[in-house]
C-alpha positions in Angstrom: 96.2 42.8 129.7 99.4 42.5 127.2 96.7 41.8 124.4 95.0 45.3 125.0 97.7 47.1 125.5 99.7 46.5 122.6 96.0 46.8 120.5 95.6 50.2 122.0 99.1 51.0 121.6 97.7 50.8 117.7 94.7 52.3 118.2 95.3 55.5 120.0 97.4 57.0 116.8 95.4 55.5 114.0 93.1 57.4 116.0 95.5 60.4 116.3 96.4 60.1 112.3 92.3 59.1 111.5 91.3 62.5 113.1 94.0 64.4 110.9 92.7 62.5 107.9 89.4 63.1 108.5 89.7 66.9 109.0 91.3 67.5 105.4 94.8 68.8 107.4 97.1 65.9 106.3 99.7 65.5 108.7 101.1 69.0 109.8 97.3 70.6 110.7 97.4 73.1 113.4 94.3 73.5 114.9 93.2 72.9 117.8 91.0 69.8 117.2 93.7 67.8 115.3 96.3 69.7 118.2 95.0 68.3 121.3 93.7 65.7 119.9 96.9 63.9 118.5 99.2 65.3 121.9 96.4 63.9 124.0 96.4 60.7 122.1 100.2 60.2 121.9 99.9 60.1 125.8 97.6 57.9 125.0 99.8 55.8 123.4 103.0 55.8 126.1 100.1 54.9 128.6 99.5 51.6 126.7 103.6 51.5 126.0 104.0 51.9 129.4 101.4 48.6 130.3 102.4 46.8 127.5 105.9 46.8 128.7 105.1 46.4 132.5 101.3 44.7 132.8 101.7 44.8 136.5 102.2 48.7 137.3 99.2 49.6 139.4 97.0 52.4 137.1 98.3 54.8 139.5 101.9 54.3 138.6 101.7 53.3 134.4 100.2 56.9 133.8 102.5 58.7 136.1 105.0 57.4 134.4 103.4 57.8 130.5 102.6 61.7 131.9 106.3 61.8 133.2 107.9 60.5 129.8 105.5 62.1 127.6 107.1 66.0 129.4 110.2 64.5 129.4 109.7 64.6 125.4 108.0 68.0 125.9 111.1 69.5 127.7 113.4 67.7 125.3 112.1 70.1 122.2 113.3 73.3 123.9 117.1 71.3 123.1 116.0 72.3 119.7 117.1 68.8 118.8 113.4 67.6 118.1 113.0 70.5 116.0 116.2 68.7 113.8 115.3 65.9 113.5 111.8 66.6 112.9 113.0 69.0 109.6 114.5 65.7 108.3 112.1 62.7 109.4 108.4 63.1 109.1 108.9 60.0 112.0 110.7 61.9 114.5 108.1 64.9 114.0 105.4 62.3 114.7 107.4 61.0 117.9 109.0 63.2 119.2 107.2 66.8 117.7 108.6 70.2 116.9 108.7 72.9 119.4 107.9 73.3 123.4 104.0 73.9 123.2 103.2 74.8 127.1 99.7 73.4 126.6 101.1 70.1 125.6 101.6 69.5 128.8 98.2 69.5 130.1 97.1 67.7 126.8 99.2 64.8 128.2 97.5 64.3 131.6 93.9 64.6 129.2 95.3 62.1 127.3 96.4 59.4 130.2 93.5 60.1 133.1 90.9 58.5 131.6 92.9 56.1 130.5 94.0 55.2 134.7 90.4 55.6 135.4 88.7 53.1 133.3 92.2 50.9 134.4 91.3 51.1 138.2 87.4 50.5 137.8 88.4 47.5 136.0 91.3 46.1 138.4 89.2 46.8 141.2 86.7 44.5 140.3 87.0 41.4 142.1 87.1 38.2 139.8 85.0 35.4 140.0 88.3 33.3 141.4 88.4 36.2 144.4 84.7 36.5 145.1 85.1 31.7 145.5 88.7 32.2 146.3 90.1 30.6 143.5 90.1 27.4 142.0 88.3 27.3 138.4 85.0 28.2 139.9 82.5 29.3 137.2 80.2 32.2 136.3 79.7 35.9 136.6 80.9 38.2 139.3 78.3 39.8 141.5 75.4 38.8 139.7 72.7 38.9 142.0 68.7 38.2 141.9 67.3 40.4 139.3 70.1 39.8 137.1 72.3 42.9 137.8 76.7 43.1 137.7 77.3 44.9 140.7 80.7 44.6 140.1 81.2 43.0 143.6 81.1 39.2 144.4 77.2 38.4 145.4 76.0 38.1 149.2 78.1 35.0 150.7 80.3 34.2 147.4 83.4 35.8 148.7 85.4 32.7 150.1 82.8 30.2 149.5 84.8 28.7 147.4 87.1 27.6 150.3 84.6 27.0 152.5 85.3 30.3 154.2 81.6 31.9 154.7 
């Protein structure tokens, strides 16, 4: 999980910067596409960071932490401190933003909810070892006659490794 989170923590900000480059607005783009995607992808980056630090968190808890942290940074903008720092540093501008925007509160949720949903799908699928009760059983989970991947233990597999049919 940490490798995926580390990769995502690099890919999400790169995608946000790529959108700004492709739209020709540069780092100071103010359009809806640049602002919305940048804000959503920054929250996605925070989600990846949360999982990098705590890979055992449930998807919902990781999502709540990511949105909560993103909102904290957004509300911090009401103090003027991020604007002051952003005027002196591009890194501060990219990380802290400049001014409070209530729409950003929604964009943070938009950036995290799909990741939580995908993460929940991934962790809810039983592993091959779970289907066979642990051990080193090989094969693919959920393969049934016809080759469909159901994402569930095939009939009679759960606990089969330990003889628990």
